[in-house]
C-alpha positions in Angstrom: 0.0 0.0 0.0 2.8 2.4 0.8 4.2 2.2 -2.7 1.0 3.8 -4.0 1.1 6.7 -1.5 2.8 9.7 -3.1 0.8 12.5 -1.6 -1.7 12.9 1.2 -4.6 12.9 -1.3 -3.8 9.2 -1.8 -4.9 8.3 1.7 -8.0 10.5 2.1 -10.4 7.9 0.8 -8.9 4.9 2.7 -11.0 3.0 5.2 -10.0 2.3 8.8 -8.4 -1.1 8.1 -6.4 0.3 5.2 -5.2 3.2 7.4 -4.1 0.8 10.0 -2.2 -1.3 7.4 -0.6 1.8 6.1 0.7 2.7 9.5 2.2 -0.7 9.9 3.9 -0.4 6.5 5.2 3.1 7.4 6.8 1.8 10.6 8.4 -1.1 8.8 9.8 1.2 6.1 11.0 3.6 8.7 12.8 0.9 10.7 14.3 -0.5 7.6 15.7 2.9 6.4 16.9 4.0 9.9 18.7 0.7 10.5 21.3 1.5 7.9 21.0 5.3 7.8 20.6 6.4 11.4 18.1 9.1 12.5 15.6 10.1 15.2 13.6 6.9 15.3 11.7 6.5 18.6 9.7 9.7 18.4 8.7 9.2 14.8 7.5 5.6 15.5 5.2 6.9 18.2 3.6 9.6 16.1 2.6 7.6 13.0 -1.1 7.4 13.6 -1.3 11.0 14.6 0.4 12.1 11.4 -1.6 9.7 9.1 -4.8 10.8 10.8 -4.0 14.5 10.3 -3.2 14.1 6.6 -6.4 11.9 6.2 -8.7 14.5 7.8 -7.1 17.8 6.9 -6.6 19.4 3.5 -2.9 19.7 3.5 -0.9 21.6 2.2 -3.7 24.3 2.3 -4.2 23.3 6.0 -1.0 23.8 7.9 0.5 21.2 10.2 3.3 22.7 12.4 5.6 20.2 14.0 7.5 20.9 17.2 11.2 19.9 16.9 10.1 17.6 14.1 11.9 14.6 15.5 8.5 13.0 15.1 8.0 14.0 11.5 9.4 11.0 9.5 5.9 9.6 8.7 5.0 13.0 7.4 8.0 13.1 5.1 7.3 9.6 3.8 3.6 10.3 2.8 4.3 13.7 1.3 6.2 12.7 -1.8 9.6 11.9 -0.1 9.3 8.2 0.3 12.4 7.3 -1.8 14.2 10.5 -0.8 13.9 9.3 2.9 16.6 6.7 2.2 19.0 9.7 2.1 17.5 11.4 5.1 20.2 13.5 6.9 22.8 12.7 4.3 24.8 15.1 2.2 22.6 16.3 -0.7 19.7 14.4 0.8 16.6 15.6 2.6 16.7 17.2 6.0 16.0 15.3 9.2 13.6 18.0 10.2 10.8 19.9 8.5 12.2 22.4 6.0 10.2 25.0 4.1 12.6 24.9 1.1 12.1 21.1 0.8 8.4 20.7 0.4 5.2 22.7 0.3 3.9 20.3 3.0 6.6 21.7 5.4 4.9 24.9 6.3 7.4 25.8 9.0 10.9 24.6 9.8 11.7 23.1 13.2 14.9 21.9 14.8 14.7 23.5 18.2 11.9 22.8 20.7 8.8 24.7 21.8 8.2 26.7 18.6 5.1 25.1 17.2 2.4 26.9 19.2 3.6 30.4 18.4 4.1 29.5 14.7 0.8 27.8 14.3 -0.9 30.8 16.0 0.7 33.0 13.3 -0.8 30.8 10.6 -4.2 30.9 12.3 -4.3 34.7 12.6 -3.0 35.1 9.0 -5.8 32.8 7.8 -8.4 34.9 9.7 -7.0 38.1 8.1 -6.8 36.7 4.5 -10.0 34.7 4.7 -8.5 31.7 3.0 -10.2 29.2 5.3 -7.0 27.3 6.0 -6.7 25.4 9.3 -3.7 25.4 11.6 -2.6 22.5 13.8 0.4 22.4 16.1 1.8 18.9 17.0 3.9 19.3 20.1 5.5 16.6 22.3 5.0 16.9 26.1 8.7 17.4 26.6 8.6 20.6 24.5 6.0 22.0 26.9 8.8 22.5 29.4 10.1 25.3 27.2 9.1 28.9 28.1 8.3 29.7 24.4 5.6 27.1 24.4 3.9 28.8 27.4 4.3 32.2 25.8 2.4 30.8 22.8 -0.3 29.2 25.0 -0.8 32.4 26.9 -1.2 34.5 23.7 -3.3 31.9 21.8 -5.7 31.3 24.7 -6.5 35.0 24.9 -7.4 35.0 21.2 -10.3 33.6 19.1 -7.9 32.0 16.7 -8.9 28.8 14.9 -6.1 26.8 16.3 -5.8 23.1 17.3 -2.9 21.9 19.5 -2.2 18.2 19.7 -0.3 17.3 22.8 1.6 14.1 22.0 2.0 12.8 25.5 4.6 10.0 25.5 6.1 10.6 29.0 9.5 11.1 27.5 11.4 13.6 25.3 15.0 12.3 24.9 15.9 11.6 28.5 13.0 11.2 30.9 11.0 14.4 31.1 11.6 16.7 34.0 9.4 19.4 35.4 6.0 20.2 36.9 4.1 19.9 33.6 5.4 16.4 33.0 4.9 15.4 36.6 1.3 16.6 36.3 0.7 14.5 33.2 2.5 11.6 34.8 0.5 11.9 38.0 -2.9 11.9 36.4 -2.0 8.8 34.3 -0.7 6.9 37.4 -3.4 8.0 39.9 -3.5 6.1 43.1 -7.3 5.3 42.7 -6.5 3.6 39.4 -3.6 1.7 40.9 -5.4 0.6 44.0 -8.2 -0.8 42.0 -5.8 -2.6 39.7 -3.5 -4.0 42.4 -6.2 -5.2 44.8 -8.7 -6.6 42.3 -6.9 -7.5 39.1 -5.1 -10.7 40.1 -8.1 -12.1 42.0 -10.4 -11.9 39.0 -9.0 -14.3 36.5 -9.8 -14.3 32.8 -13.4 -13.7 31.5 -16.2 -11.2 31.8 -15.5 -9.9 35.3 -11.9 -8.9 34.4 -13.1 -7.2 31.2 -15.8 -5.3 33.2 -13.1 -4.1 35.6 -10.8 -3.2 32.8 -13.5 -0.9 31.3 -14.3 0.6 34.7 -10.6 1.3 35.4 -10.1 2.8 31.9 -13.1 5.1 32.4 -11.9 6.2 35.9 -8.4 6.9 34.7 -9.7 8.9 31.7 -12.0 10.9 34.0 -9.0 11.8 36.3 -6.9 12.8 33.3 -9.7 14.8 31.9 -10.2 16.7 35.2 -6.5 17.7 35.4 -6.3 18.5 31.7 -9.2 20.9 32.1 -7.5 22.6 35.1 -4.2 22.9 33.3 -5.1 24.0 29.8 -8.5 25.7 30.3 -6.7 28.1 32.6 -5.0 29.4 29.5 -8.3 29.8 27.7 -8.3 26.5 25.7 -11.0 24.0 25.3 -9.5 20.6 26.4 -10.4 17.3 24.7 -9.1 13.9 25.5 -7.2 12.0 26.4 -7.3 9.6 23.5 -5.1 6.7 22.6 -2.8 8.4 20.0 -1.8 5.0 18.6 -5.4 3.9 18.0 -6.3 4.9 14.4 -10.0 5.0 14.9 -9.8 7.2 18.0 -7.4 9.6 16.2 -9.5 10.0 13.1 -12.7 10.3 15.0 -11.4 13.0 17.3 -9.8 15.0 14.5 -13.0 14.9 12.4 -15.0 16.2 15.3 -12.4 18.9 16.2 -11.6 20.1 12.6 -14.5 22.4 12.2 -14.7 23.7 15.7 -13.6 27.3 16.3 -11.3 28.9 18.8 -8.2 27.6 20.5 -8.5 23.9 21.5 -6.2 21.1 22.7 -6.4 17.4 22.0 -4.5 15.3 24.5 -3.2 12.1 22.8 -1.3 9.5 24.8 1.2 7.6 22.7 4.1 5.2 23.1 7.5 6.3 22.0 9.1 3.7 19.8 5.6 2.2 19.1 5.7 -1.0 17.0 9.4 -1.9 17.6 9.8 -3.6 21.0 13.5 -2.6 21.6 12.5 1.1 21.1 9.5 0.8 23.4 11.5 -0.8 26.1 14.5 1.7 25.9 13.1 4.9 24.5 16.1 7.0 25.5 18.6 4.8 23.7 16.3 4.5 20.7 15.7 8.2 20.4 18.6 8.2 18.0 20.1 4.7 18.2 22.6 4.6 15.3 22.8 1.6 13.0 21.0 -1.6 14.1 19.6 -4.9 12.9 15.9 -4.3 12.0 15.0 -7.9 12.8 16.6 -8.4 16.2 17.1 -4.8 17.3 20.7 -5.4 18.0 22.6 -2.2 17.7 25.7 -2.2 15.5 28.7 -1.0 17.5 30.6 1.9 16.0 34.4 1.7 15.5 36.2 2.0 18.7 38.0 5.3 18.9 39.1 7.9 21.3 36.8 8.9 24.1 34.0 11.3 23.3 34.2 14.8 24.5 30.9 14.4 26.3 32.2 11.5 28.3 35.3 13.5 29.2 33.1 16.3 30.5 30.9 13.9 32.4 33.7 12.1 34.2 35.7 15.3 35.0 32.6 17.0 36.3 32.0 14.1 38.7 35.6 14.2 39.7 35.4 17.9 40.5 32.2 17.5 42.4 33.9 14.8 44.5 36.7 17.3 45.4 34.5 20.4 46.0 31.0 20.3 47.6 30.0 23.5 45.9 30.1 22.0 42.4 26.7 21.5 40.8 25.5 20.6 37.3 22.7 22.0 35.2 21.4 20.8 31.9 18.3 21.6 29.8 17.1 18.1 29.2 20.4 16.7 27.8 21.8 14.7 30.7 22.9 11.6 28.8 23.8 13.6 25.6 26.3 15.9 27.5 27.5 13.2 30.0 25.9 14.8 33.1 24.0 11.5 33.7 27.1 10.4 35.7 26.6 13.2 38.2 22.9 12.5 38.2 23.5 8.9 39.2 26.2 9.5 41.8 25.1 12.8 43.3 21.5 13.4 42.4 21.1 16.2 44.9 23.7 18.2 43.0 22.2 17.6 39.5 19.5 19.8 38.0 17.7 18.9 34.8 15.6 22.0 34.1 13.8 20.7 31.0 14.0 22.2 27.6 14.5 25.7 29.0 17.9 27.1 28.1 17.1 30.7 29.3 16.0 29.4 32.7 19.1 27.2 32.8 21.4 30.2 32.4 19.6 32.4 35.0 19.2 29.5 37.4 23.0 28.9 37.2 23.6 32.6 37.8 21.4 32.3 41.0 23.4 29.3 42.2 26.7 31.2 41.6 25.4 34.3 43.4 24.7 32.0 46.4 28.3 30.8 46.5 28.1 27.5 44.5 30.1 26.5 41.5 27.6 25.7 38.7 28.6 24.0 35.5 25.8 24.7 33.0 26.0 22.5 29.9 24.1 23.5 26.9 24.5 22.4 23.3 26.1 25.3 21.3 23.2 25.7 18.9 20.6 25.8 21.8 22.8 28.3 23.7 21.7 30.9 21.2 18.4 31.0 23.1 20.1 32.0 26.4 22.0 35.0 24.9 20.2 37.7 27.0 20.4 35.7 30.2 24.1 35.1 29.8 24.7 38.8 29.4 22.2 40.2 31.8 22.2 37.7 34.6 25.7 36.2 34.6 28.2 38.6 32.9 26.9 42.0 34.1 26.8 40.6 37.7 30.3 39.1 37.3 29.1 35.7 38.4 31.5 32.8 37.9 29.2 30.4 36.1 31.0 27.8 33.9 29.0 27.4 30.7 30.0 24.3 28.7 28.9 24.4 25.1 28.8 20.9 23.8 28.4 20.2 20.1 30.2 23.4 19.1 31.3 23.8 15.5 30.4 21.3 12.8 28.0 18.7 14.2 27.2 16.6 11.1 23.9 15.2 9.9 21.4 17.3 11.9 21.9 20.2 9.5 21.6 24.0 9.8 19.5 24.1 12.9 22.0 22.2 15.0 25.4 23.4 13.8 27.3 25.2 16.7 28.6 27.9 14.4 27.7 31.1 16.1 28.7 30.8 19.8 32.1 32.6 19.6 30.9 35.4 17.3 27.8 36.1 19.4 29.8 36.1 22.7 33.2 37.6 21.8 31.9 41.2 21.8 30.6 40.8 25.4 33.0 42.3 28.0 34.1 40.5 31.1 34.0 36.8 30.1 36.4 34.1 29.1 36.0 31.9 26.0 38.1 28.8 26.1 38.5 26.3 23.2 40.1 23.0 24.1 42.0 21.2 21.3 41.8 17.7 22.9 40.6 15.7 25.9 43.3 16.8 28.3 42.8 20.4 27.4 39.1 20.1 28.2 39.9 18.6 31.5 42.5 21.3 32.3 40.0 24.1 31.4 37.3 22.6 33.6 39.7 22.5 36.5 40.8 26.1 35.7 37.2 27.2 35.6 36.4 25.5 38.9 39.5 26.4 40.9 40.4 29.8 39.4 39.9 33.2 41.0 38.1 34.8 38.0 35.0 36.9 38.8 33.2 36.3 35.5 31.6 33.6 33.4 33.9 31.0 32.0 32.8 29.5 28.6 34.3 26.3 27.3 33.2 25.2 23.8 34.0 21.8 22.4 32.9 19.6 19.5 30.7 16.6 19.0 32.2 13.2 18.8 35.6 11.7 19.6 38.7 13.4 20.8 42.3 13.0 19.7 43.2 9.9 21.7 45.2 12.0 24.2 45.6 10.3 27.6 43.6 12.3 30.1 42.1 10.2 32.9 45.4 9.8 34.9 47.0 13.0 33.7 47.3 15.9 36.0 45.5 19.0 34.6 48.1 21.5 33.4 47.9 25.0 34.9 45.7 27.1 32.6 46.0 30.9 32.6 43.2 32.6 30.7 44.5 34.3 27.5 47.6 32.2 27.1 48.1 30.1 24.0 50.9 27.6 23.3 53.2 26.6 20.4 52.6 23.1 19.2 55.1 23.2 16.3 57.9 25.7 16.0 58.7 27.1 12.6 60.7 29.8 10.9 58.2 32.4 11.9 57.5 33.6 8.4 54.0 32.1 8.5 52.1 31.5 11.7 49.1 29.2 11.9 46.7 30.2 14.8 44.1 27.6 15.4 41.3 27.2 17.9 40.1 23.7 18.7 41.0 20.2 17.5 41.8 21.5 14.0 45.2 22.6 15.4 46.2 18.9 15.3 45.4 18.8 11.6 47.5 21.9 11.2 50.5 20.3 12.9 50.2 17.3 10.6 50.0 19.5 7.5 53.0 21.6 8.5 55.2 18.6 9.2 54.4 17.2 5.8 55.1 20.5 4.1 58.5 20.8 5.6 59.7 18.3 2.9 58.7 21.0 0.4 60.6 23.6 2.1 57.6 25.3 3.7 57.9 26.1 7.3 55.2 27.5 9.6 54.7 28.0 13.4 51.6 26.4 14.7 49.8 28.0 17.7 47.1 26.5 19.8 45.1 29.7 20.7 43.4 27.9 23.6 41.4 31.1 24.3 39.6 33.4 21.8 38.7 35.8 24.6 41.1 37.1 25.8 43.3 36.3 22.9 47.0 35.8 23.8 48.8 39.2 23.2 52.2 37.6 23.1 51.0 35.1 20.5 49.7 37.9 18.3 52.9 39.9 18.8 55.1 37.0 17.7 52.8 36.1 14.8 52.9 39.7 13.5 56.7 39.7 13.6 56.4 37.4 10.5 54.8 38.0 7.1 51.6 35.9 7.1 49.0 34.4 9.4 46.5 31.6 8.7 43.6 31.3 11.2 41.7 28.0 11.6 38.4 27.7 13.4 35.3 25.4 13.4 32.9 28.4 13.8 31.8 31.5 12.0 34.7 33.4 10.7 32.8 36.7 10.9 33.1 37.7 14.6 35.3 34.7 15.3 39.1 34.1 15.5 39.7 35.4 12.0 37.9 38.6 12.7 39.8 39.1 15.9 43.2 38.7 14.2 42.1 41.1 11.4 41.0 43.6 14.0 44.3 43.4 15.8 46.2 43.8 12.6 44.2 47.0 11.7 44.7 48.5 15.2 48.4 47.8 15.1 48.9 48.8 11.4 50.3 45.4 10.5 50.4 45.0 6.7 51.1 41.2 6.5 48.9 38.6 4.8 46.0 37.2 6.7 43.9 34.3 5.4 41.5 32.0 7.2 39.6 28.8 7.1 36.3 28.3 9.0 32.6 28.6 8.5 31.8 31.4 5.9 28.8 33.6 5.7 26.2 30.9 5.2 24.4 28.1 7.0 25.8 24.6 7.1 23.8 21.8 5.4 23.7 18.3 6.7 26.6 16.0 5.9 29.0 13.8 7.8 31.4 15.8 10.0 34.4 14.7 7.9 32.6 16.0 4.7 31.9 19.3 6.4 35.5 19.7 7.5 36.6 19.2 3.9 33.9 21.7 2.7 35.2 24.4 5.0 38.9 23.7 4.6 39.5 22.3 8.1 41.1 19.0 6.9 44.8 18.4 6.5 44.7 18.4 2.7 43.0 21.8 2.6 45.3 23.3 5.2 48.3 22.2 3.1 46.8 23.7 0.0 46.2 27.0 1.7 49.8 27.2 3.1 51.2 26.5 -0.3 49.1 29.4 -1.7 50.3 31.7 1.0 53.9 30.8 0.4 53.5 31.5 -3.3 51.8 34.9 -2.5 54.7 35.9 -0.3 57.3 34.9 -2.9 55.4 37.0 -5.5 55.8 40.1 -3.2 59.5 39.7 -2.8 
């Protein structure tokens, strides 16, 4: 059946059994594709019936479905003309892993960060009212995204309007890690009510099979639904929404029936759908955190294919060092916006849960909460993925920097992050923060450097925020566990390879190791260069700049935006000092980064060894032409 579905119109006349069969085929196809080309599997498996039901009932693309995060949107892509293209999901020159306006008319709004759907869908609803085009607007939001402040801003505005807006709450009790926060706890409480559990525990086992047990099953189901309904009314109708549900979001008949009844209602309304993350694939249902993005696996057995054994991942280095620091200093605490396992802070959560804070998908709150902890005399390590840290820009300035509070912000997934595409690349952290006075921006080049910078941030006497940004993936294989952290003075670089001084390479991050490899190989061609590990881009080492400007040329290397980054800093210094030498740079240019493997992205932006060698040859030729 799936082979004959090329657009949503193809499913609008299907009967209920055909829709159920289609959902089964979509899941099988999704599992098959993701087993060899990894992606965000668990969320998408759980949302299949909701998505098929929406396209069955609504007149898309005229009617707009706005996805939140769009981890859950794979079924949407498959039935909107991208079935075959889905085999290259998240690959270079393939389709995006998220909804993308430039990719399909059915993707009315792009989404890679959480909690945006309600605000965007409200925009569509109000626009439809003004234009009179009759288009419907639906926001499909996971319960994890409700922990984000932007979702509540949207709820507050939408509930005070008469907008024709339907919000579907996909309640699966988990986002990536287990959901944290009052909203999730409320949803969890009403679905695990003591009345329900008492009935079940005392009566269930005594009944045996047959009509009595079925009668009790129906009674318990009705009691449970009534309790959920009551709490849902209290929670959402306070915002001005009409609340409907809960329904079984994996029951095709319930989904279609509810959507048909709600489609032509007016005003802001919420449909509460309870789903199972990983639905239809038992390994994903049993371990939803692992199967959020499981990597390659056997689609028959669910056995995950181990990746090639390499150096330790930076996130694991961070997690172990944070736990080590917490063991030495009782003032050390950790904060994460819902990324405990992704950033390695799950180790602290397991060993010292009272000093671990998962604040939900709320980066702004994470930054200000960390500032409050620091003002009270603690030593907070606030770990936020670089791309998501963009959301906390004001809080970092207003609440941490202006008050000179020693919060350590660790930006994981900085630089080129690979297949997640433009929404997730950590390209802008340095350029957005370098202009802010009174902070430190440290860029470790390997595992030991990360450890040393974390120690320096924790044990130093600085009275300002200390930012450490490091990449996704494996380190350089440098021994770090038993190594004593080197003293780390802010604003001091180091020479990793001495050269003639005619050309200086100034690099920030692990790319410095590729620069050393390139320069060593070029020495056989008579090309010599000094390689500096900048270590800090704020403050930048004055002695390093002085020595680099004593030569004739400088090459900067960075896995971030060149505008406002290291390249800009060196150019600014040259202009201020009147230095007339040659400055060139490799890094992320004035554009967004499309999805591809990290190695492919490094080649694209000149951060691989071959590209560095080519640039240095070019610089040497340019210098000789001037002589």
